[in-house]
Each structure stands twice: as C-alpha cells, then as structure tokens.
ZASE-577285 format. One line per field, with one value per residue: chain; x, y, z of N, C-alpha, C, CB in turn; residue number from 1. Coordinates in Angstrom, 1 decimal, decimal comma. Glycine has a CB too. Example, Ala and Ser with C-alpha at 12.3 -4.5 7.8 and 13.67 -1.06 7.14 Angstrom:
// ZASE-577285
chaine = c(A | A);
n_px = c(13,2 | 12,8);
n_py = c(-5,7 | -2,2);
n_pz = c(7,8 | 7,1);
ca_px = c(12,3 | 13,7);
ca_py = c(-4,5 | -1,1);
ca_pz = c(7,8 | 7,1);
c_px = c(13,2 | 12,9);
c_py = c(-3,3 | 0,0);
c_pz = c(7,8 | 7,9);
cb_px = c(11,3 | 14,1);
cb_py = c(-4,5 | -0,6);
cb_pz = c(9,0 | 5,7);
num = c(1 | 2);
END
This chain:
// ZASE-577285
chaine = c(A | A | A | A | A | A | A | A | A | A | A | A | A | A | A | A | A | A | A | A | A | A | A | A | A | A | A | A | A | A | A | A | A | A | A | A | A | A | A | A | A | A | A | A | A | A | A | A | A | A | A | A | A | A | A | A | A | A | A | A | A | A | A | A | A | A | A | A | A | A | A | A | A | A | A | A | A | A | A | A | A | A | A | A | A | A | A | A | A | A | A | A | A | A | A | A | A | A | A | A | A | A | A | A | A | A | A | A | A | A | A | A | A | A | A | A | A);
n_px = c(-26,4 | -24,1 | -23,3 | -22,5 | -20,2 | -18,6 | -18,3 | -16,9 | -14,6 | -13,6 | -13,2 | -11,2 | -9,1 | -8,6 | -6,5 | -3,1 | -1,2 | -2,5 | -2,9 | -0,2 | 0,4 | -1,3 | -0,1 | 2,4 | 1,5 | 0,6 | 2,8 | 3,1 | 2,5 | 2,9 | 4,1 | 2,9 | 5,0 | 6,8 | 5,2 | 5,1 | 7,6 | 8,6 | 7,4 | 7,1 | 5,8 | 3,9 | 3,5 | 0,9 | -0,5 | -0,1 | -1,5 | -4,1 | -4,6 | -4,5 | -6,7 | -8,8 | -8,5 | -9,0 | -11,6 | -12,8 | -12,5 | -10,2 | -7,9 | -6,7 | -6,1 | -4,0 | -3,2 | -0,4 | 1,1 | 3,1 | 3,1 | 1,4 | 0,4 | -0,4 | -2,5 | -3,3 | -6,6 | -8,3 | -10,9 | -12,6 | -11,3 | -11,7 | -14,4 | -14,5 | -13,1 | -15,0 | -17,1 | -16,0 | -15,5 | -18,0 | -18,5 | -16,7 | -17,4 | -18,5 | -16,3 | -14,6 | -16,1 | -16,0 | -13,3 | -12,9 | -14,4 | -12,9 | -10,5 | -11,3 | -12,0 | -9,5 | -8,1 | -9,5 | -8,8 | -6,2 | -6,2 | -5,5 | -7,2 | -8,1 | -8,2 | -10,4 | -12,5 | -12,5 | -13,3 | -16,0 | -17,3);
n_py = c(-46,8 | -45,7 | -47,9 | -49,6 | -48,3 | -48,4 | -51,2 | -51,8 | -50,3 | -51,5 | -54,1 | -53,7 | -52,9 | -55,3 | -56,7 | -57,3 | -56,3 | -54,3 | -52,6 | -51,9 | -50,6 | -48,3 | -47,2 | -46,4 | -44,6 | -42,6 | -41,2 | -39,7 | -39,1 | -41,8 | -43,9 | -46,8 | -48,6 | -47,8 | -48,3 | -51,1 | -52,0 | -52,9 | -55,4 | -58,9 | -59,5 | -59,6 | -56,8 | -56,8 | -58,0 | -56,1 | -54,0 | -55,0 | -54,9 | -52,2 | -51,4 | -52,4 | -50,8 | -48,4 | -48,6 | -48,7 | -46,1 | -45,3 | -44,6 | -42,5 | -42,1 | -40,2 | -38,3 | -37,4 | -36,5 | -39,1 | -40,2 | -41,7 | -41,0 | -42,3 | -41,5 | -41,0 | -41,1 | -39,7 | -39,6 | -42,0 | -43,3 | -41,6 | -41,9 | -44,5 | -44,1 | -42,4 | -44,2 | -46,2 | -44,6 | -44,1 | -46,4 | -46,3 | -45,4 | -47,7 | -49,6 | -48,0 | -47,8 | -50,5 | -50,9 | -49,2 | -50,5 | -52,9 | -51,8 | -50,9 | -53,4 | -54,7 | -53,0 | -53,6 | -56,2 | -55,9 | -54,7 | -55,2 | -57,7 | -57,0 | -54,2 | -53,8 | -54,8 | -52,8 | -50,6 | -51,2 | -50,9);
n_pz = c(-61,1 | -59,9 | -58,5 | -60,5 | -61,4 | -59,2 | -59,0 | -61,3 | -60,8 | -58,4 | -59,4 | -61,3 | -59,6 | -58,4 | -59,4 | -59,1 | -61,0 | -62,3 | -60,2 | -59,7 | -62,1 | -61,8 | -59,6 | -60,6 | -62,5 | -60,8 | -60,4 | -62,6 | -66,2 | -68,6 | -71,2 | -72,9 | -73,3 | -71,3 | -69,1 | -69,3 | -68,8 | -66,1 | -65,9 | -66,6 | -69,1 | -72,2 | -74,5 | -75,6 | -73,5 | -71,4 | -72,6 | -72,6 | -69,8 | -69,5 | -71,0 | -69,4 | -67,1 | -68,3 | -69,2 | -66,7 | -66,0 | -64,7 | -65,9 | -68,5 | -72,0 | -74,0 | -77,0 | -78,5 | -81,1 | -82,2 | -79,8 | -77,2 | -74,3 | -71,1 | -68,4 | -65,0 | -63,7 | -61,2 | -60,2 | -60,0 | -57,9 | -55,8 | -55,5 | -54,5 | -52,1 | -50,8 | -50,6 | -48,9 | -46,7 | -45,7 | -44,2 | -42,2 | -39,6 | -38,5 | -38,3 | -36,7 | -34,3 | -33,6 | -33,2 | -31,1 | -29,1 | -28,9 | -28,0 | -25,5 | -24,3 | -24,3 | -22,5 | -20,3 | -19,9 | -19,2 | -16,8 | -13,4 | -11,5 | -8,9 | -9,1 | -10,8 | -9,2 | -7,2 | -8,6 | -9,2 | -6,8);
ca_px = c(-25,3 | -22,9 | -22,9 | -21,8 | -18,9 | -17,8 | -18,0 | -15,8 | -13,3 | -13,1 | -12,7 | -9,9 | -8,1 | -8,4 | -5,4 | -1,9 | -0,5 | -3,2 | -2,6 | 1,1 | 0,3 | -1,8 | 1,0 | 3,4 | 0,9 | 0,5 | 4,0 | 3,1 | 2,2 | 3,8 | 3,7 | 2,7 | 6,3 | 7,3 | 4,4 | 5,3 | 9,0 | 8,9 | 6,6 | 7,5 | 4,6 | 4,0 | 2,8 | -0,5 | -1,0 | -0,2 | -2,6 | -5,4 | -4,7 | -4,8 | -8,1 | -9,6 | -8,3 | -9,6 | -13,1 | -13,2 | -12,3 | -9,1 | -6,8 | -7,1 | -4,9 | -4,0 | -2,5 | 0,5 | 1,9 | 3,2 | 3,2 | 0,1 | 0,6 | -1,5 | -2,5 | -4,2 | -7,8 | -8,5 | -12,3 | -13,1 | -10,6 | -12,4 | -15,7 | -14,2 | -12,8 | -16,2 | -17,9 | -15,4 | -15,7 | -19,4 | -18,5 | -15,7 | -17,9 | -18,7 | -15,1 | -14,1 | -16,8 | -15,5 | -11,9 | -13,1 | -14,9 | -11,8 | -9,5 | -11,9 | -11,9 | -8,1 | -7,7 | -10,1 | -8,0 | -4,9 | -6,4 | -5,5 | -8,5 | -8,5 | -8,6 | -11,7 | -13,4 | -12,5 | -14,1 | -17,4 | -17,8);
ca_py = c(-46,3 | -45,6 | -49,3 | -50,2 | -47,7 | -49,0 | -52,6 | -51,7 | -49,9 | -52,6 | -55,3 | -53,2 | -52,9 | -56,6 | -57,3 | -56,6 | -55,7 | -53,0 | -51,7 | -51,4 | -49,6 | -47,1 | -46,6 | -45,8 | -43,4 | -41,6 | -40,4 | -38,9 | -39,8 | -42,8 | -44,6 | -48,3 | -49,3 | -47,4 | -49,1 | -52,5 | -52,2 | -53,7 | -56,6 | -60,0 | -59,9 | -59,0 | -55,5 | -57,0 | -58,3 | -54,8 | -53,3 | -55,5 | -54,4 | -50,8 | -51,3 | -52,6 | -49,6 | -47,3 | -48,8 | -48,3 | -44,7 | -45,0 | -44,0 | -42,0 | -42,1 | -39,0 | -38,4 | -36,3 | -37,0 | -40,5 | -40,6 | -41,9 | -41,1 | -42,8 | -40,7 | -41,5 | -40,3 | -40,0 | -39,6 | -43,3 | -43,6 | -40,7 | -42,6 | -45,6 | -43,5 | -42,0 | -45,4 | -46,8 | -43,7 | -44,3 | -47,6 | -46,1 | -45,3 | -49,0 | -50,2 | -47,2 | -48,3 | -51,9 | -50,8 | -48,6 | -51,6 | -53,8 | -51,1 | -51,0 | -54,8 | -54,9 | -52,3 | -54,3 | -57,4 | -55,6 | -54,1 | -56,3 | -58,1 | -56,2 | -52,8 | -53,9 | -54,9 | -51,5 | -49,6 | -51,6 | -50,5);
ca_pz = c(-62,0 | -59,1 | -58,1 | -61,7 | -61,5 | -58,1 | -59,3 | -62,3 | -60,1 | -57,5 | -60,3 | -61,9 | -58,6 | -57,8 | -60,1 | -58,7 | -62,1 | -62,6 | -59,1 | -59,9 | -63,1 | -61,2 | -58,7 | -61,5 | -63,1 | -59,8 | -60,5 | -63,8 | -67,4 | -69,1 | -72,4 | -72,7 | -73,2 | -70,0 | -68,1 | -69,4 | -68,5 | -64,9 | -65,9 | -67,5 | -69,9 | -73,5 | -74,7 | -75,7 | -72,2 | -70,7 | -73,3 | -72,0 | -68,5 | -69,7 | -71,4 | -68,2 | -66,3 | -69,1 | -69,1 | -65,3 | -65,8 | -63,8 | -66,7 | -69,9 | -73,0 | -74,8 | -78,2 | -78,8 | -82,3 | -82,1 | -78,4 | -76,5 | -72,9 | -70,2 | -67,2 | -63,9 | -63,5 | -59,8 | -59,7 | -59,5 | -56,6 | -54,8 | -55,3 | -53,6 | -50,8 | -50,2 | -50,2 | -47,7 | -45,5 | -45,2 | -43,3 | -41,3 | -38,3 | -38,0 | -37,8 | -35,6 | -33,1 | -33,3 | -32,7 | -29,7 | -28,2 | -28,7 | -27,1 | -24,1 | -23,8 | -24,0 | -21,3 | -19,2 | -19,7 | -18,7 | -15,5 | -12,4 | -11,0 | -7,7 | -9,5 | -11,4 | -8,1 | -6,5 | -9,5 | -9,2 | -5,5);
c_px = c(-24,0 | -22,4 | -22,1 | -20,3 | -18,0 | -17,4 | -16,8 | -14,5 | -12,7 | -12,5 | -11,4 | -8,8 | -7,8 | -7,1 | -4,1 | -1,1 | -1,2 | -2,9 | -1,2 | 1,2 | -0,2 | -0,8 | 2,0 | 2,8 | 0,6 | 1,7 | 4,0 | 2,8 | 3,3 | 3,2 | 3,5 | 4,0 | 6,9 | 6,5 | 4,7 | 6,7 | 9,2 | 8,2 | 7,2 | 6,3 | 4,7 | 3,2 | 1,3 | -1,2 | -1,2 | -1,3 | -3,9 | -5,6 | -5,1 | -6,2 | -9,1 | -9,6 | -9,1 | -11,1 | -13,6 | -13,1 | -11,1 | -7,9 | -7,4 | -5,8 | -5,1 | -3,3 | -1,7 | 1,5 | 1,9 | 3,1 | 1,8 | 0,2 | -0,6 | -1,4 | -3,6 | -5,4 | -8,3 | -10,0 | -12,9 | -12,5 | -11,3 | -13,8 | -15,5 | -13,9 | -14,1 | -17,1 | -17,3 | -15,6 | -17,0 | -19,4 | -17,5 | -16,2 | -18,1 | -17,4 | -14,4 | -14,8 | -16,3 | -14,1 | -12,0 | -13,5 | -13,7 | -10,8 | -10,0 | -11,7 | -10,4 | -7,6 | -8,3 | -9,3 | -6,7 | -5,0 | -6,4 | -6,9 | -9,0 | -8,9 | -10,0 | -12,7 | -13,6 | -13,4 | -15,6 | -18,0 | -18,0);
c_py = c(-46,3 | -46,9 | -49,9 | -49,6 | -48,2 | -50,4 | -52,6 | -51,3 | -50,9 | -53,8 | -54,9 | -53,3 | -54,3 | -57,2 | -56,6 | -55,8 | -54,3 | -52,0 | -51,1 | -50,3 | -48,3 | -46,4 | -45,9 | -44,5 | -42,3 | -40,7 | -39,5 | -39,8 | -40,8 | -43,4 | -46,1 | -49,0 | -49,0 | -48,2 | -50,6 | -52,9 | -53,1 | -55,1 | -57,6 | -60,5 | -59,1 | -57,6 | -55,7 | -57,3 | -57,0 | -54,0 | -53,7 | -55,0 | -52,9 | -50,5 | -51,5 | -51,4 | -48,4 | -47,4 | -48,5 | -46,8 | -44,3 | -44,4 | -43,4 | -42,0 | -40,9 | -39,3 | -37,2 | -36,8 | -38,5 | -41,1 | -40,6 | -42,0 | -41,5 | -41,9 | -41,2 | -40,5 | -40,7 | -40,1 | -40,9 | -43,7 | -42,8 | -41,4 | -43,8 | -45,1 | -43,0 | -43,2 | -46,0 | -45,9 | -43,8 | -45,4 | -47,4 | -46,0 | -46,7 | -49,7 | -49,4 | -47,6 | -49,6 | -51,8 | -50,1 | -49,7 | -52,6 | -53,1 | -51,2 | -52,4 | -55,1 | -54,2 | -53,1 | -55,6 | -57,1 | -55,0 | -55,3 | -56,5 | -57,2 | -54,8 | -52,8 | -54,0 | -53,6 | -50,5 | -49,9 | -51,1 | -49,0);
c_pz = c(-61,1 | -58,7 | -59,3 | -61,7 | -60,3 | -58,4 | -60,3 | -61,7 | -59,3 | -58,4 | -60,9 | -60,9 | -58,0 | -58,3 | -59,6 | -59,8 | -62,3 | -61,4 | -59,2 | -61,0 | -62,6 | -60,3 | -59,5 | -62,1 | -62,1 | -59,8 | -61,7 | -65,1 | -67,8 | -70,3 | -72,0 | -72,5 | -71,8 | -68,9 | -68,1 | -68,9 | -67,3 | -64,9 | -66,9 | -68,2 | -71,2 | -73,5 | -74,9 | -74,4 | -71,4 | -71,3 | -72,8 | -70,6 | -68,6 | -70,1 | -70,2 | -67,3 | -67,0 | -69,0 | -67,7 | -65,0 | -65,0 | -64,6 | -67,9 | -70,7 | -73,9 | -76,2 | -78,5 | -79,9 | -82,2 | -80,7 | -77,8 | -75,0 | -72,1 | -69,0 | -66,2 | -63,9 | -62,1 | -59,4 | -59,3 | -58,1 | -55,5 | -54,5 | -54,3 | -52,2 | -50,1 | -49,8 | -49,0 | -46,5 | -44,9 | -44,1 | -42,2 | -39,8 | -37,7 | -37,5 | -36,7 | -34,3 | -32,7 | -32,7 | -31,3 | -28,7 | -27,9 | -27,8 | -25,7 | -23,5 | -23,5 | -22,8 | -20,1 | -18,9 | -19,0 | -17,3 | -14,5 | -11,8 | -9,8 | -8,0 | -10,1 | -10,3 | -7,4 | -7,3 | -9,4 | -7,9 | -5,4);
cb_px = c(-25,6 | -23,2 | -24,1 | -22,5 | -19,0 | -18,6 | -19,2 | -16,2 | -13,6 | -14,2 | -13,8 | -10,0 | -8,6 | -9,5 | -5,5 | -0,9 | -0,5 | -4,7 | -2,7 | 2,1 | -0,6 | -3,1 | 1,7 | 3,8 | -0,4 | 0,3 | 5,2 | 4,4 | 1,9 | 4,1 | 4,8 | 1,9 | 7,3 | 7,2 | 2,9 | 5,2 | 9,7 | 8,5 | 5,2 | 8,2 | 3,3 | 3,3 | 3,4 | -0,8 | -0,1 | 1,2 | -2,5 | -5,4 | -3,4 | -3,8 | -8,4 | -9,1 | -6,9 | -9,1 | -13,4 | -12,4 | -13,5 | -8,6 | -5,7 | -7,7 | -4,9 | -3,3 | -3,5 | 1,3 | 3,3 | 4,5 | 4,1 | -0,7 | 1,1 | -1,4 | -2,8 | -3,5 | -8,9 | -7,8 | -13,2 | -12,9 | -9,1 | -12,6 | -16,3 | -13,0 | -11,8 | -17,0 | -17,9 | -13,9 | -15,4 | -20,4 | -18,2 | -14,9 | -19,2 | -19,3 | -14,2 | -14,4 | -18,3 | -15,5 | -11,1 | -14,1 | -16,1 | -11,2 | -9,3 | -13,4 | -12,4 | -7,2 | -8,3 | -11,6 | -7,7 | -4,2 | -7,7 | -4,5 | -8,5 | -7,3 | -7,5 | -11,8 | -13,0 | -11,1 | -13,6 | -17,5 | -17,0);
cb_py = c(-45,0 | -44,7 | -50,1 | -49,9 | -46,1 | -49,0 | -53,3 | -50,8 | -48,6 | -53,1 | -55,6 | -51,8 | -52,0 | -57,5 | -57,3 | -57,6 | -56,5 | -53,3 | -52,4 | -52,6 | -50,1 | -47,4 | -47,7 | -46,7 | -43,8 | -42,2 | -41,3 | -38,2 | -38,8 | -43,9 | -44,5 | -48,9 | -48,7 | -45,9 | -48,8 | -52,9 | -51,0 | -53,0 | -56,4 | -61,1 | -59,7 | -59,9 | -54,8 | -58,1 | -59,3 | -54,1 | -53,4 | -57,1 | -54,5 | -50,1 | -52,3 | -53,9 | -49,2 | -47,3 | -50,3 | -49,1 | -44,0 | -46,3 | -45,0 | -40,5 | -43,4 | -37,8 | -38,7 | -35,8 | -36,4 | -41,0 | -39,6 | -43,1 | -39,8 | -44,3 | -39,2 | -41,5 | -40,6 | -39,0 | -39,1 | -44,4 | -43,3 | -39,3 | -43,1 | -46,5 | -42,3 | -41,1 | -46,4 | -47,0 | -42,3 | -44,7 | -48,8 | -44,8 | -44,5 | -49,9 | -50,4 | -45,7 | -48,3 | -52,8 | -49,9 | -47,5 | -52,4 | -54,1 | -49,7 | -50,6 | -55,7 | -54,5 | -50,8 | -54,7 | -58,1 | -54,6 | -53,3 | -55,9 | -59,6 | -56,1 | -52,3 | -55,1 | -56,0 | -51,0 | -49,7 | -53,1 | -51,0);
cb_pz = c(-62,6 | -57,8 | -57,8 | -63,0 | -61,3 | -56,7 | -59,9 | -63,5 | -59,3 | -56,6 | -61,4 | -62,4 | -57,5 | -58,2 | -61,6 | -58,0 | -63,4 | -62,7 | -57,7 | -60,3 | -64,3 | -60,4 | -57,8 | -62,7 | -63,8 | -58,4 | -60,5 | -64,1 | -68,5 | -68,0 | -73,5 | -73,9 | -74,2 | -69,7 | -68,3 | -70,9 | -68,3 | -63,7 | -66,2 | -66,7 | -69,2 | -74,5 | -75,9 | -76,7 | -71,4 | -70,9 | -74,8 | -72,0 | -67,7 | -70,7 | -72,5 | -67,3 | -66,1 | -70,5 | -69,4 | -64,3 | -65,2 | -63,2 | -67,0 | -69,8 | -73,8 | -74,2 | -79,4 | -77,5 | -82,3 | -82,8 | -77,6 | -77,2 | -72,3 | -69,8 | -67,5 | -62,6 | -64,6 | -59,0 | -60,9 | -60,5 | -56,6 | -55,4 | -56,6 | -54,1 | -50,9 | -51,2 | -51,4 | -48,0 | -46,0 | -46,3 | -44,0 | -41,6 | -38,3 | -39,0 | -39,0 | -35,9 | -33,3 | -34,5 | -33,6 | -29,8 | -28,8 | -30,1 | -27,6 | -24,1 | -24,9 | -25,2 | -21,3 | -19,6 | -21,0 | -19,6 | -15,4 | -11,3 | -10,6 | -6,7 | -10,5 | -12,3 | -7,2 | -6,3 | -10,9 | -9,3 | -4,4);
num = c(1 | 2 | 3 | 4 | 5 | 6 | 7 | 8 | 9 | 10 | 11 | 12 | 13 | 14 | 15 | 16 | 17 | 18 | 19 | 20 | 21 | 22 | 23 | 24 | 25 | 26 | 27 | 28 | 29 | 30 | 31 | 32 | 33 | 34 | 35 | 36 | 37 | 38 | 39 | 40 | 41 | 42 | 43 | 44 | 45 | 46 | 47 | 48 | 49 | 50 | 51 | 52 | 53 | 54 | 55 | 56 | 57 | 58 | 59 | 60 | 61 | 62 | 63 | 64 | 65 | 66 | 67 | 68 | 69 | 70 | 71 | 72 | 73 | 74 | 75 | 76 | 77 | 78 | 79 | 80 | 81 | 82 | 83 | 84 | 85 | 86 | 87 | 88 | 89 | 90 | 91 | 92 | 93 | 94 | 95 | 96 | 97 | 98 | 99 | 100 | 101 | 102 | 103 | 104 | 105 | 106 | 107 | 108 | 109 | 110 | 111 | 112 | 113 | 114 | 115 | 116 | 117);
END
C-alpha cells in the first residue's frame, strides 16, 4: 500500500507544471484560475494536473460557496522525505569516501610517504 502511495506521489512530482502548482500552494490556498494564471495552457489542462495531484493526495479541494480553493496536503511529501532519508546513510558514506579520496589527491606525495612510516 505504501509503495502505491509513493509511486503516485513520485509520478505526480515528475511533471514540472505540477511541481510549480505545489510550490504556489505552499504559499497558501488558491483557486484554479489563480493556479492557471502563470501557465500558457487551458483551464481544462490545469484541471487535469490538479486531478493527478488530488489522486496522489498532494492537494485537496474545498468548497466555500462558489469558491473551490485548492490547498496543499503535505503528508505524501513527508512519506517521500522519510523514504529518501532511509537511503541518506548510503550517500553520506559515499560522500565521506569521496572527500577522503580528494584529500588524498591533494596531499603532496612526500607527505603521504611520511605518514605510512
């Protein structure tokens, strides 16, 4: 089940328009018209992007009279952060090894020989 949620979230984030919409919603609620404003695409196209984000649980749409504000839902982003964090130790270790190697390359040859003795 968690894999399905991660798949939907990653798939949603793969599109730059959807990432831009999420960035806008991180500033606060917005209507479809407000979200569509910076893009050179039709309202139906924006609505399709919103449906993808909504199915992934990244946004929700409310209803306040005639106004249907969209809002960011952060839980799926937290799931991604937790998933990525699980692998952090692997890339941290790789960066540490690379830093050690770069230091070794920058150390003059004579200094390396002195340390071995």
